[in-house]
Backbone as CSV, one residue per row, in Angstrom:
resi,resn,N_x,N_y,N_z,CA_x,CA_y,CA_z,C_x,C_y,C_z
1,MET,56.919,93.866,152.361,57.354,94.908,151.915,55.913,95.723,151.886
2,SER,56.410,96.910,152.106,55.286,97.897,151.922,54.703,98.013,150.739
3,PHE,53.993,98.787,150.449,53.468,98.929,148.712,54.077,100.046,148.522
4,VAL,54.128,101.434,149.163,55.227,102.351,148.706,56.338,102.049,148.646
5,PHE,57.130,101.024,149.520,58.471,100.874,149.430,58.083,100.323,148.045
6,LYS,57.605,99.459,147.742,57.828,98.763,146.316,57.670,99.792,144.828
7,PHE,57.118,100.329,145.101,56.281,101.671,144.407,57.887,102.391,144.044
8,CYS,58.558,102.657,145.252,59.850,103.693,144.973,60.865,102.865,143.925
9,ILE,60.932,101.410,144.623,61.767,100.288,143.929,61.422,100.416,142.386
10,SER,60.420,100.181,141.659,60.060,100.070,140.752,60.600,101.770,140.077
11,ILE,60.112,102.603,140.359,60.602,103.973,139.969,62.113,104.006,139.788
12,ILE,62.672,103.766,141.137,64.252,104.078,140.692,64.684,103.151,139.589
13,SER,64.194,101.890,139.401,64.342,100.688,138.203,64.312,101.265,137.246
14,ILE,62.858,102.125,137.112,62.186,102.496,135.355,63.681,103.678,135.204
15,LEU,63.853,104.421,136.052,64.789,105.655,136.293,66.507,105.354,135.506
16,LEU,67.075,104.183,136.198,67.837,103.630,135.716,68.548,102.868,134.443
17,VAL,67.028,102.403,134.295,66.877,102.185,132.931,67.498,102.820,131.837
18,GLN,66.488,104.250,132.116,65.699,105.385,131.268,67.528,105.708,130.755
19,HIS,68.395,106.022,132.056,69.666,106.413,132.411,70.882,106.064,131.466
20,SER,70.520,104.504,131.765,71.458,103.582,131.191,71.045,103.666,129.616
21,PHE,70.044,103.791,128.847,69.733,104.146,127.413,70.482,105.418,126.645
22,PHE,70.192,106.284,127.729,70.956,107.711,127.208,72.009,107.597,127.538
23,TYR,72.746,107.382,128.584,74.293,107.240,128.247,74.869,106.577,127.288
24,LYS,74.107,105.286,127.107,74.849,104.365,125.736,74.460,104.718,124.121
25,LYS,73.574,105.891,124.872,73.029,106.669,123.199,74.105,107.640,123.160
26,ASN,74.721,108.154,124.271,75.515,109.028,123.729,76.915,108.698,124.082
27,ILE,77.331,107.792,124.660,78.407,106.730,123.884,78.735,106.442,122.632
28,VAL,77.538,106.301,122.215,77.260,105.905,120.638,77.794,107.147,119.551
29,GLN,77.044,108.099,120.047,76.538,109.453,119.606,78.131,109.538,119.682
30,SER,79.396,109.910,120.271,80.607,110.360,121.016,81.246,109.735,119.931
31,LYS,80.975,108.319,119.292,82.017,107.434,118.552,81.371,107.504,117.438
32,ALA,80.719,108.234,116.990,80.310,108.301,115.455,81.595,107.949,114.529
33,PRO,81.014,106.879,113.737,82.074,106.709,112.690,83.168,107.440,111.985
34,ILE,84.390,107.360,111.518,84.907,108.518,110.880,84.596,108.126,109.421
35,SER,84.259,109.307,108.901,84.207,109.003,107.448,84.376,110.607,106.631
36,GLY,83.588,111.101,105.699,84.678,112.026,104.507,85.408,112.354,104.078
37,GLU,85.710,113.294,103.187,86.715,113.641,102.643,88.395,113.637,103.430
38,LEU,89.203,113.215,102.568,90.495,113.442,103.779,91.367,113.873,102.399
39,ILE,92.186,114.580,102.422,92.716,115.074,101.263,94.316,115.268,101.930
40,ILE,95.073,114.832,101.193,96.809,113.995,101.670,97.399,114.514,100.741
41,PHE,98.538,116.002,100.647,99.541,116.135,99.833,100.912,115.063,100.276
42,HIS,101.648,114.796,99.463,102.716,114.110,99.944,103.770,114.487,98.753
43,ALA,104.986,113.875,99.278,106.424,114.050,98.980,105.943,112.450,97.911
44,GLY,106.809,112.867,96.653,106.683,111.764,95.261,107.186,110.562,95.540
45,SER,108.601,110.785,96.669,108.870,109.585,97.428,108.105,108.835,98.200
46,LEU,106.961,109.051,98.953,105.927,108.828,99.286,105.338,107.784,98.796
47,THR,105.154,108.018,97.559,103.725,107.532,96.769,103.627,106.093,97.175
48,VAL,104.452,105.443,96.898,104.119,103.901,96.921,103.472,103.576,98.611
49,PRO,104.742,104.309,100.068,103.836,103.932,100.956,102.579,104.258,101.418
50,ILE,102.204,105.577,101.119,101.481,106.581,101.733,99.908,105.677,100.534
51,ASN,99.970,105.131,99.613,98.818,104.505,98.819,99.084,102.880,99.452
52,GLU,99.716,102.607,100.341,99.379,101.107,100.618,99.376,101.459,101.955
53,ILE,99.857,102.402,102.399,98.922,102.868,104.137,97.981,103.259,103.695
54,ALA,97.118,104.182,102.930,95.486,103.917,102.905,94.797,102.777,102.375
55,LYS,95.509,102.088,101.534,94.666,100.934,101.372,94.228,100.006,103.096
56,GLU,95.553,100.087,103.453,95.259,99.199,104.843,94.132,100.275,105.607
57,PHE,94.263,101.383,105.655,93.505,102.224,106.397,91.579,101.995,106.092
58,LYS,91.799,102.087,105.049,90.395,101.890,104.778,89.423,100.616,105.295
59,LYS,90.464,99.639,105.517,89.997,98.800,105.943,89.504,98.631,107.663
60,THR,89.867,99.429,108.107,89.712,100.168,109.456,88.355,100.721,109.514
61,TYR,88.622,102.164,108.340,87.781,103.182,108.288,87.361,102.979,106.461
62,PRO,86.395,102.005,106.520,85.925,102.214,104.896,85.007,103.691,104.343
63,ASN,84.697,104.415,105.396,83.692,105.418,105.146,84.464,106.817,104.794
64,VAL,86.180,106.480,104.843,86.588,107.547,104.544,87.208,107.928,102.858
65,ASN,87.104,108.210,102.532,87.196,108.621,100.715,88.586,109.608,100.916
66,ILE,89.551,108.914,100.775,91.033,109.375,100.684,91.597,109.935,99.227
67,LEU,91.348,111.146,99.208,92.609,111.335,98.074,93.796,111.793,98.420
68,THR,94.459,111.532,97.301,96.043,111.683,97.548,96.589,112.491,96.190
69,GLU,97.740,113.591,97.027,98.318,114.108,96.101,99.634,114.227,95.696
70,SER,100.328,113.743,95.192,101.958,113.791,95.097,102.440,115.013,94.466
71,ALA,103.881,115.448,94.538,104.493,116.185,93.997,105.849,116.792,95.095
72,GLY,106.681,117.556,94.456,107.639,117.784,95.273,107.489,118.518,96.775
73,SER,107.766,118.555,97.859,107.344,118.632,99.219,107.404,119.990,99.243
74,VAL,108.251,120.718,98.517,108.494,122.275,98.616,106.928,122.724,97.732
75,GLU,107.241,122.176,96.747,105.591,122.619,96.166,104.063,122.171,96.692
76,CYS,104.131,121.059,97.306,103.304,120.692,98.260,102.778,121.980,99.446
77,ALA,103.913,122.280,99.865,103.387,123.434,100.894,103.177,124.403,100.405
78,ARG,103.835,125.042,98.939,103.133,126.075,98.424,101.609,125.981,98.160
79,LYS,101.032,125.263,97.906,100.273,124.884,96.854,98.964,125.336,98.312
80,ILE,99.520,124.962,99.676,99.153,125.377,100.717,99.041,126.640,101.169
81,SER,100.545,127.605,101.202,100.810,128.758,101.640,100.451,129.782,100.280
82,GLU,100.455,129.181,99.231,100.149,130.458,98.400,98.832,130.472,97.417
83,LEU,98.581,129.136,96.900,97.460,128.750,96.075,96.120,128.334,97.145
84,ASN,96.646,128.313,98.659,95.144,127.822,99.582,94.417,126.762,99.245
85,LYS,94.893,125.848,98.740,94.213,124.793,98.180,94.128,123.687,99.246
86,PRO,92.685,123.098,99.471,92.255,122.834,100.595,92.961,121.295,101.022
87,CYS,93.356,121.239,102.106,94.230,120.363,102.143,94.422,119.842,104.071
88,ASP,94.320,118.221,104.025,93.824,118.351,105.843,95.340,117.570,106.131
89,ILE,96.185,116.782,105.383,97.776,116.033,105.860,98.636,116.308,104.917
90,ILE,99.610,117.105,105.073,100.762,116.949,104.254,101.943,116.037,104.872
91,ALA,103.030,115.394,104.262,103.827,114.772,104.565,104.995,114.729,103.387
92,SER,105.845,115.516,104.167,106.980,115.869,103.613,108.164,114.986,103.280
93,ALA,109.011,115.229,102.486,110.297,114.301,102.462,111.264,115.226,103.262
94,ASP,111.360,116.212,103.845,112.075,117.234,104.338,111.128,117.616,105.450
95,TYR,111.463,117.404,106.655,110.290,118.629,107.950,110.667,119.814,107.883
96,SER,112.277,119.874,107.588,112.226,121.585,107.575,111.014,122.171,106.852
97,VAL,110.780,121.469,105.823,109.814,122.509,104.648,108.688,122.631,105.978
98,ILE,107.915,121.730,106.540,106.905,122.488,107.316,106.975,123.386,108.122
99,ASP,108.331,123.201,109.173,108.772,123.992,110.060,109.159,125.779,109.140
100,LYS,109.714,125.756,107.816,109.925,126.617,107.324,108.664,127.206,106.681
101,ILE,108.022,126.869,105.895,106.944,127.406,105.130,105.623,127.265,105.726
102,LEU,105.162,126.540,106.774,103.952,126.191,107.068,103.865,126.735,108.427
103,ILE,104.593,126.562,109.234,104.660,127.114,110.883,104.682,128.262,110.788
104,PRO,104.461,128.923,111.747,103.250,129.073,112.167,101.491,128.876,111.676
105,LYS,101.725,129.605,110.907,100.803,130.424,110.246,99.342,129.122,109.803
106,TYR,100.325,128.047,109.204,99.075,127.377,108.213,99.078,125.796,109.362
107,ALA,100.300,125.472,110.274,100.147,124.099,111.060,101.110,124.665,112.160
108,GLU,100.668,124.069,113.048,101.047,124.149,114.604,102.330,123.183,115.064
109,TRP,102.197,121.995,114.377,103.086,120.971,114.963,103.764,120.047,114.009
110,ASN,105.269,119.380,113.894,105.559,118.596,113.042,106.491,117.737,113.506
111,ILE,105.812,116.081,113.008,106.599,114.983,113.482,107.179,114.627,112.968
112,LYS,108.762,114.403,113.501,109.524,113.480,112.002,109.512,112.050,112.346
113,PHE,109.268,111.268,111.126,108.686,109.801,111.037,109.732,108.643,110.335
114,ALA,110.924,109.250,109.741,111.479,108.401,108.735,112.402,108.933,107.952
115,SER,113.351,108.324,107.904,114.551,108.570,107.252,114.895,107.899,105.646
116,ASN,116.227,108.199,105.057,116.187,107.985,103.565,117.633,108.095,103.267
117,GLU,118.338,107.370,102.406,119.552,108.533,101.913,119.640,108.483,100.011
118,MET,120.531,109.234,99.690,120.498,109.660,98.659,121.468,108.424,97.951
119,ALA,121.007,107.909,96.345,121.881,107.394,95.543,122.012,107.302,94.042
120,ILE,123.035,106.730,93.244,122.981,106.848,92.085,122.091,105.680,91.419
121,VAL,120.748,105.837,90.862,120.148,105.365,90.691,120.028,104.855,88.734
122,TYR,119.833,103.507,88.536,120.340,103.229,86.953,119.155,101.345,86.990
123,THR,119.473,101.419,85.411,118.802,100.225,85.024,120.148,99.255,84.209
124,GLU,119.611,98.188,84.129,120.693,97.804,83.437,121.285,97.973,81.903
125,LYS,120.272,98.626,81.103,120.522,99.012,79.920,120.849,100.536,80.284
126,SER,121.523,101.195,81.531,121.974,102.347,80.891,123.621,101.873,80.687
127,ARG,124.165,103.087,80.104,125.461,102.714,79.363,126.108,102.662,80.624
128,ARG,127.591,101.954,80.194,128.421,101.860,81.404,128.111,101.571,82.419
129,SER,127.017,100.530,82.601,126.101,100.527,83.956,127.164,98.748,84.627
130,LYS,127.941,98.086,83.495,128.677,97.077,84.153,129.784,97.478,84.786
131,GLU,130.389,98.898,84.521,131.446,99.258,85.207,131.050,100.131,86.488
132,ILE,130.163,100.847,86.496,129.794,101.957,87.663,129.663,101.325,88.847
133,ASN,130.436,101.875,89.860,130.566,101.669,91.159,130.794,102.826,92.099
134,ASN,131.004,102.397,93.495,130.878,103.456,94.534,132.367,103.918,94.383
135,LYS,133.502,103.997,93.412,134.205,104.868,93.607,134.961,105.664,92.265
136,ASN,133.685,105.020,90.903,133.907,105.842,90.307,132.838,106.337,89.270
137,TRP,131.722,106.350,90.038,130.563,106.857,89.905,130.559,108.153,88.776
138,TYR,131.333,108.856,89.866,131.323,110.766,88.999,132.129,110.760,87.890
139,ASN,133.127,109.705,87.632,133.297,110.019,86.186,132.739,109.377,85.318
140,ILE,131.893,108.499,85.617,131.323,107.767,84.432,129.786,108.881,84.157
141,LEU,129.481,109.605,84.910,128.320,110.556,85.133,128.900,111.621,84.157
142,LEU,130.536,111.919,84.040,130.844,113.177,83.287,131.365,113.020,82.105
143,ASP,130.849,111.573,81.784,131.118,111.407,80.237,130.499,111.833,79.340
144,ASN,130.698,112.605,78.460,129.721,113.291,77.464,128.719,112.398,76.689
145,LYS,128.752,111.263,76.716,128.127,109.883,76.187,127.063,109.676,77.198
146,ILE,126.978,110.001,78.591,126.230,109.585,79.431,125.207,110.781,79.192
147,SER,124.188,110.417,79.743,122.809,111.406,80.094,122.063,111.027,81.884
148,ILE,122.219,112.078,82.677,121.912,112.016,83.538,120.645,112.721,84.060
149,GLY,120.385,112.891,85.039,118.941,113.708,85.424,118.895,114.059,86.786
150,ARG,118.247,115.104,87.651,117.826,115.130,88.824,116.547,115.884,88.935
151,ALA,116.247,116.279,90.418,114.855,116.938,90.313,115.269,118.284,90.606
152,ASP,113.845,119.314,90.748,114.482,120.583,90.662,114.523,120.996,92.413
153,PRO,116.028,121.635,92.184,115.802,121.989,93.729,114.913,123.279,94.553
154,ASN,113.908,123.804,94.180,113.167,124.871,93.751,111.713,124.401,94.597
155,SER,111.367,122.908,93.876,109.980,122.011,93.837,110.773,121.065,94.860
156,ASP,111.840,120.691,95.200,111.633,118.921,95.487,113.008,119.219,96.332
157,PRO,112.789,118.622,98.220,114.022,118.159,98.681,115.009,117.223,97.801
158,CYS,114.565,116.533,97.240,115.497,115.330,96.934,116.384,116.494,95.584
159,GLY,115.473,117.146,95.049,116.650,118.424,94.198,117.496,118.681,94.995
160,TYR,117.164,119.566,95.921,118.240,120.680,96.295,119.147,119.498,97.480
161,ARG,118.982,118.019,97.484,120.049,117.186,98.590,120.553,116.987,97.077
162,SER,120.338,116.739,95.690,121.098,116.204,95.019,122.387,117.563,95.054
163,VAL,121.958,118.342,95.061,122.980,119.731,94.873,123.934,119.101,95.647
164,LEU,123.351,118.863,97.285,124.278,118.998,98.212,124.914,118.166,98.022
165,VAL,124.705,116.875,97.523,125.351,115.289,97.573,126.790,115.828,96.799
166,THR,126.447,116.465,95.607,127.766,116.759,94.449,128.339,117.404,95.168
167,LYS,128.438,118.514,96.440,128.791,119.591,97.093,130.099,118.503,98.227
168,LEU,129.061,117.708,98.710,129.822,116.723,99.781,130.877,115.693,99.153
169,SER,130.525,115.586,97.798,131.422,114.870,96.889,132.586,115.712,96.674
170,GLU,133.105,116.416,96.211,133.497,117.282,95.916,134.397,117.459,97.293
171,LYS,134.251,117.479,98.477,135.123,117.344,99.467,135.205,116.359,100.102
172,TYR,134.670,115.472,99.523,135.024,113.605,100.150,136.454,112.988,99.177
173,TYR,135.955,113.637,97.960,136.995,112.979,96.768,138.314,113.914,96.473
174,LYS,138.138,115.577,97.514,139.332,116.256,96.955,139.325,116.405,95.528
175,ILE,138.230,116.881,94.870,138.503,116.980,93.166,137.762,118.614,93.049
176,PRO,139.080,119.974,93.292,138.319,121.100,92.812,137.069,120.989,92.159
177,GLY,136.093,121.656,92.115,135.567,121.832,90.497,134.550,120.508,90.232
178,LEU,134.594,119.816,91.133,133.508,118.212,90.607,132.217,118.495,90.547
179,SER,131.764,119.803,92.222,130.357,119.753,92.234,129.480,120.578,90.571
180,ASP,130.784,121.475,90.472,129.967,122.796,88.959,129.741,121.583,87.989
181,LYS,130.728,121.026,87.680,130.829,120.087,86.763,129.617,119.392,86.628
182,LEU,129.135,118.469,87.721,128.028,117.713,88.029,126.703,118.373,87.687
183,LEU,126.856,119.724,87.987,125.529,120.185,88.224,125.247,121.113,86.922
184,ILE,126.735,121.169,86.340,126.273,121.870,84.740,125.298,121.206,83.773
185,LYS,126.254,120.031,84.039,125.730,118.981,82.827,124.292,118.339,82.995
186,ASP,123.861,118.251,81.443,122.536,117.697,81.469,121.432,118.588,81.861
187,LYS,121.134,120.031,82.380,120.580,120.803,83.194,119.120,120.641,82.157
188,ASN,119.016,120.655,81.486,117.704,120.348,80.667,116.961,119.044,81.238
189,ASN,117.823,118.173,81.549,117.086,117.092,82.557,116.613,117.224,83.538
190,ILE,116.596,118.506,84.462,115.751,118.869,85.361,114.692,118.788,85.578
191,ARG,113.981,117.798,86.656,112.379,117.597,86.565,112.336,118.356,88.403
192,PRO,110.922,118.837,87.732,109.843,119.227,89.495,110.254,118.416,90.264
193,LYS,109.768,116.657,90.251,110.171,115.841,91.321,110.646,114.627,91.165
194,GLU,111.498,114.024,91.669,112.185,113.116,91.521,111.322,111.733,90.595
195,THR,110.270,111.867,91.256,109.517,110.583,90.919,109.267,110.564,88.842
196,ASP,109.564,111.810,88.791,109.318,112.617,87.398,110.383,111.586,86.573
197,LEU,111.537,111.780,87.330,112.848,111.292,86.235,112.427,109.623,85.964
198,LEU,111.549,109.384,87.035,111.826,107.342,86.974,111.420,107.205,85.081
199,GLY,110.348,108.059,84.523,109.753,107.032,83.381,111.310,107.101,82.416
200,LEU,111.971,108.728,82.308,112.629,109.131,81.408,113.836,108.095,81.835
201,LEU,114.221,107.743,82.735,114.960,106.637,83.471,114.686,104.923,82.498
202,GLU,113.271,104.808,83.234,113.353,103.259,82.415,112.969,103.544,80.955
203,SER,112.749,104.057,80.493,112.665,104.567,78.520,113.802,104.509,78.143
204,ASN,114.943,104.470,78.899,116.349,104.623,79.087,116.597,106.379,77.949
205,VAL,115.907,106.987,77.823,116.312,108.708,77.880,117.733,108.989,78.726
206,LEU,117.345,108.311,79.694,118.469,109.014,80.978,119.445,107.769,81.401
207,ASP,120.393,107.647,81.655,120.904,106.769,81.815,121.443,106.686,83.533
208,TYR,121.294,107.451,84.117,121.444,107.740,85.407,120.988,108.707,86.120
209,ILE,120.253,108.715,87.549,119.892,109.900,88.227,120.217,109.638,89.477
210,PHE,119.847,110.870,90.604,120.353,111.301,91.816,118.737,110.782,92.302
211,LEU,118.674,110.119,93.165,117.247,109.271,93.620,117.491,108.777,95.196
212,TYR,116.630,108.974,95.511,115.955,108.040,96.764,116.169,106.858,97.370
213,ARG,117.194,105.801,97.923,117.171,104.599,97.760,116.285,103.884,97.889
214,SER,114.952,104.673,98.674,113.548,104.079,98.901,113.397,104.029,97.831
215,VAL,113.096,104.815,96.642,112.290,104.623,95.850,113.058,103.656,94.402
216,ALA,114.423,104.152,94.643,114.852,102.671,93.669,114.454,101.332,94.025
217,LYS,114.797,101.363,95.287,113.865,99.527,95.679,112.411,99.261,95.866
218,GLN,111.863,100.476,95.519,110.391,99.871,95.670,110.437,100.074,93.920
219,HIS,110.643,100.319,93.251,110.933,100.305,91.381,111.707,99.273,90.877
220,LYS,112.188,98.486,92.113,113.387,97.381,91.451,114.520,98.032,90.768
221,LEU,114.840,98.806,90.898,115.873,99.749,90.033,117.236,99.576,90.718
222,LYS,118.170,99.300,89.846,119.702,98.920,90.429,120.341,100.592,91.073
223,PHE,121.413,100.687,92.009,121.384,101.862,92.760,122.837,101.311,93.044
224,ILE,123.878,102.545,93.449,125.083,102.462,93.826,124.963,103.328,95.095
225,LEU,125.272,102.741,96.043,125.166,103.116,97.858,126.401,104.332,97.702
226,LEU,126.143,105.187,97.888,127.138,106.227,98.449,127.999,106.232,100.386
227,PRO,128.999,106.661,99.695,129.502,106.738,101.387,128.598,107.357,102.594
228,ASN,128.408,107.561,103.928,128.012,108.050,104.512,128.603,110.002,104.314
229,GLU,129.193,110.098,104.472,130.232,110.989,104.214,129.085,111.794,102.982
230,ILE,128.920,111.366,102.421,128.299,112.217,101.181,126.268,111.704,100.934
231,ASN,125.985,110.751,101.813,124.392,110.105,101.323,123.479,111.088,102.477
232,LEU,124.011,111.938,102.823,122.835,112.209,104.199,121.970,111.748,105.047
233,LYS,122.618,110.492,105.236,121.806,109.392,105.958,122.310,109.359,107.489
234,SER,123.718,109.682,107.651,124.110,109.367,109.146,123.969,110.642,109.902
235,SER,123.244,110.127,110.872,123.716,111.871,111.802,124.553,111.913,112.274
236,ASP,125.930,110.678,112.069,127.293,110.631,112.959,127.823,111.551,112.209
237,PHE,127.610,111.960,110.749,127.880,112.998,109.938,127.612,114.452,110.038
238,THR,126.404,115.010,110.928,125.812,116.402,110.987,126.570,117.455,110.681
239,ASP,127.402,117.580,111.017,128.669,118.754,111.320,129.146,119.061,109.618
240,LEU,129.671,117.256,109.182,129.796,117.995,107.698,129.090,118.109,106.947
241,TYR,127.798,117.393,106.742,126.448,118.070,106.284,126.486,119.231,105.978
242,ALA,126.183,120.050,107.496,126.583,121.238,107.354,127.132,121.825,107.053
243,SER,128.561,121.858,106.473,129.452,122.334,105.839,129.033,122.892,104.305
244,VAL,128.089,122.382,103.835,127.735,122.778,102.542,125.856,123.187,102.542
245,SER,126.000,123.870,101.905,124.466,124.775,101.179,123.996,124.902,100.406
246,VAL,122.887,125.151,99.737,122.134,125.520,98.633,121.117,126.544,98.994
247,GLU,121.356,127.337,97.917,119.532,128.317,97.927,118.844,128.119,97.031
248,ILE,117.805,128.036,97.900,116.302,127.221,96.985,115.201,129.255,97.005
249,ASN,114.568,128.900,96.264,113.587,129.928,96.239,112.815,129.948,97.330
250,GLY,112.342,131.112,98.358,111.616,131.314,99.340,110.063,131.424,99.454
251,LYS,109.292,131.772,100.781,107.924,131.817,100.780,107.567,133.197,99.322
252,LYS,108.095,133.927,99.330,107.404,134.839,98.384,108.458,135.336,97.276
253,PRO,108.224,135.761,96.200,108.899,136.134,94.507,110.117,136.434,95.434
254,GLY,111.281,135.928,94.888,112.365,137.011,94.933,113.082,136.657,96.029
255,GLU,112.271,135.994,97.297,112.987,135.580,98.370,113.995,134.429,98.400
256,LYS,115.266,133.990,98.892,115.750,132.917,98.735,115.496,132.333,100.488
257,ILE,115.977,131.261,100.709,116.081,130.487,101.683,117.707,129.775,101.673
258,VAL,118.082,130.035,102.522,119.323,128.745,102.500,119.542,127.828,103.272
259,GLN,119.425,126.341,101.778,119.069,124.997,102.887,120.324,124.367,103.108
260,ILE,120.912,124.324,104.507,121.482,123.878,104.835,121.893,121.996,104.990
261,GLY,123.061,121.745,104.582,122.829,119.978,104.270,122.805,119.551,105.430
262,GLU,121.972,118.176,105.996,121.822,117.962,107.378,121.187,116.154,107.262
263,PRO,121.247,115.217,108.017,120.576,114.285,107.866,119.310,114.028,107.248
264,MET,118.950,113.150,106.916,117.308,113.354,105.718,116.284,112.344,106.800
265,VAL,115.296,113.311,107.268,114.313,113.261,108.044,113.214,113.851,107.365
266,TYR,111.831,112.754,107.355,110.726,113.608,106.567,109.904,113.732,107.610
267,GLY,108.833,114.965,107.553,107.769,115.284,108.505,106.503,115.029,107.908
268,VAL,105.674,114.979,108.817,104.275,115.556,108.789,103.203,115.958,109.997
269,THR,102.245,116.381,109.493,101.504,117.254,109.952,100.180,117.706,109.479
270,ILE,98.663,117.856,110.660,97.928,118.163,109.814,97.317,119.672,109.691
271,LEU,96.969,119.953,109.004,97.036,121.510,108.734,95.642,121.916,109.874
272,LYS,96.108,123.318,110.205,94.967,124.104,110.915,93.491,124.132,110.492
273,ASN,93.546,124.371,109.376,92.093,124.466,108.537,91.360,123.261,108.012
274,SER,92.218,122.202,108.140,91.701,120.650,108.266,90.141,120.629,108.315
275,GLN,89.324,120.301,107.073,87.999,119.924,107.116,87.864,118.726,107.671
276,ASN,88.435,117.817,108.208,88.169,116.740,108.566,89.293,116.254,109.995
277,LYS,89.368,117.350,110.494,90.345,116.635,111.776,90.411,115.261,112.207
278,ALA,89.017,114.759,112.633,88.924,113.516,113.367,89.263,112.281,112.192
279,ALA,89.583,112.519,110.766,89.651,111.875,109.842,91.357,111.958,109.680
280,ALA,91.962,112.922,109.865,93.040,112.963,109.631,94.399,113.016,110.935
281,LEU,93.347,112.657,112.083,93.807,112.722,113.189,94.214,110.942,113.499
282,ALA,93.209,110.362,113.048,93.295,109.136,112.766,94.217,108.261,111.563
283,PHE,94.297,109.099,110.318,95.095,108.255,109.773,96.797,108.575,109.991
284,VAL,96.787,109.889,111.125,98.429,110.269,110.839,98.624,109.102,111.927
285,LYS,97.678,108.913,113.330,97.859,107.787,114.197,98.203,106.542,113.411
286,PHE,97.274,106.145,112.419,97.586,104.645,112.113,98.867,104.708,110.995
287,MET,98.971,105.861,110.522,100.423,105.974,109.720,101.513,105.882,110.574
288,LEU,101.775,106.297,111.897,102.744,106.288,113.023,102.756,105.165,113.396
289,SER,101.897,104.721,113.538,102.133,103.589,114.639,102.825,102.447,114.195
290,ASN,103.355,101.392,115.173,104.316,100.782,114.750,103.839,99.456,114.094
291,GLU,102.702,99.096,114.596,101.854,97.573,113.618,101.210,98.072,112.827
292,ASN,101.311,99.323,111.893,100.885,99.622,110.712,101.735,100.501,109.894
293,GLY,101.682,101.918,109.553,102.156,102.361,108.980,103.837,102.307,108.915
294,ARG,104.166,102.165,110.047,105.459,102.394,110.349,106.251,101.456,110.014
295,LYS,105.721,100.051,109.959,105.769,98.629,109.620,106.192,98.748,107.885
296,ILE,105.409,99.432,107.120,105.247,99.791,105.538,106.464,100.501,105.397
297,PHE,106.797,101.698,105.937,107.400,102.455,105.663,109.069,101.370,105.922
298,GLU,108.908,100.761,106.734,110.076,100.097,106.815,110.514,98.810,105.515
299,LYS,109.355,98.505,105.838,109.227,97.033,104.501,109.875,98.090,103.167
300,LEU,109.296,99.091,103.012,109.994,99.663,101.652,111.133,100.993,101.516
301,GLY,111.930,100.843,102.539,113.076,101.309,102.368,113.582,102.777,103.005
302,GLN,112.474,102.926,104.204,112.262,104.250,104.530,112.600,103.937,106.340
303,PRO,113.741,104.250,106.974,113.601,103.571,108.188,112.874,104.774,109.312
304,SER,112.381,103.935,110.194,111.691,105.004,111.092,112.586,105.610,111.804
305,VAL,112.586,107.133,112.050,112.843,107.869,113.137,112.124,108.336,114.445
306,ILE,111.224,107.659,114.826,110.491,107.351,115.909,110.648,106.896,116.947
307,PRO,110.853,107.666,118.226,110.180,109.071,118.548,111.321,109.974,118.127
308,SER,111.225,111.195,117.479,112.313,111.856,117.481,111.636,113.515,118.153
309,SER,112.693,114.180,118.353,112.539,115.456,119.116,111.746,116.351,118.356
310,THR,110.937,117.218,118.498,110.650,118.382,117.984,110.315,119.731,118.652
311,CYS,110.726,120.915,118.191,110.641,121.830,118.995,108.740,122.588,119.069
312,THR,108.011,121.460,118.375,106.670,121.700,118.842,106.197,120.670,119.489
313,TYR,106.365,120.125,120.447,106.208,119.291,121.124,104.661,119.572,121.744
314,LYS,104.818,120.551,122.356,103.653,120.760,123.384,102.272,121.301,122.452
315,LEU,102.612,121.389,121.233,101.330,121.584,120.180,100.721,120.602,119.867
316,VAL,101.766,119.511,119.887,101.185,118.011,119.118,100.372,117.715,119.923
317,PRO,99.147,116.962,118.972,98.208,116.226,119.784,98.042,115.147,121.013
318,THR,97.485,115.405,121.957,97.654,114.421,122.629,97.650,113.116,122.193
319,GLU,96.918,112.759,121.386,96.979,111.085,121.064,98.593,110.894,119.968
320,LEU,98.782,111.923,119.092,100.332,111.377,118.817,101.442,111.850,119.560
321,LYS,101.557,112.392,120.915,102.580,112.749,121.676,103.504,111.683,121.706
322,LYS,102.886,110.371,121.684,103.968,109.087,121.841,104.676,109.082,120.850
323,PHE,104.701,109.579,119.495,105.377,109.785,118.397,106.356,110.544,118.583
324,ALA,106.680,111.390,119.367,107.461,113.058,119.244,108.278,113.073,120.635
325,LYS,109.248,113.563,121.115,109.527,113.852,122.159,110.155,115.288,122.091
326,LYS,110.344,115.693,123.360,110.491,117.426,123.284,112.468,117.277,123.288
């Protein structure tokens, strides 16, 4: 083998080693660890599962500082659209809140991920707790000695869903005026979000509250399951649910939105102006995956609806498309 040939082989080897080094260096740089601050606004009814998911997420991404803020879903959306508060992810108890308030100005897409149902929730110390059942619950709630509570329809989906439940109950039980009687009673016990009612219930200030089944389960409270014709759970009764509606405040002062009854579905999105999109994308992917977040939601009483159709499918990030469909 000539000297020139050996020299060429040596040069080529050196160049290959250098190329390999720089290639690996670029790969490492492109896969820099996900870190920084991640801000999540979420519905009160998602507090327990989001906290548990965040705890598990941190095991994989320890350099992410997760800041969560719970409120009624409508209030969460308005913090973004009206107060311009910084936020990376919003998870709403009603997917339509994202559609109506945040898309297209503040967000591009929306993925439906879980369901729930309305229930009548109470404790062992609630008055007449030994008598109440799914046939007489409305009579007991109307008892003047009984105190009841519900969330604010203008701040929280649980609030307007409580109103819808009373209207569906009037139809189902064929009792004219039942909805108005339930809604007029104890109006001073209306609170901004459903989880604000828990302390009042557990301290015996309230006897019964309109609340999601999942929250009752998570807090080990007693509850009355309502017929599917009333509870906003079943897609089999979509047309029936749509026969009732409630007006809530819109995007602007004085503006009203008509909220039509429909099966209960949660939604999630990443905001357009997210300051940490890499972490936000990783968290949503973790939250929606079957082996991570979805398992936690199921365990805590919020069944998955993944994948569900969305009219924003084309704008869903490629990494998340498997959790939605056209």
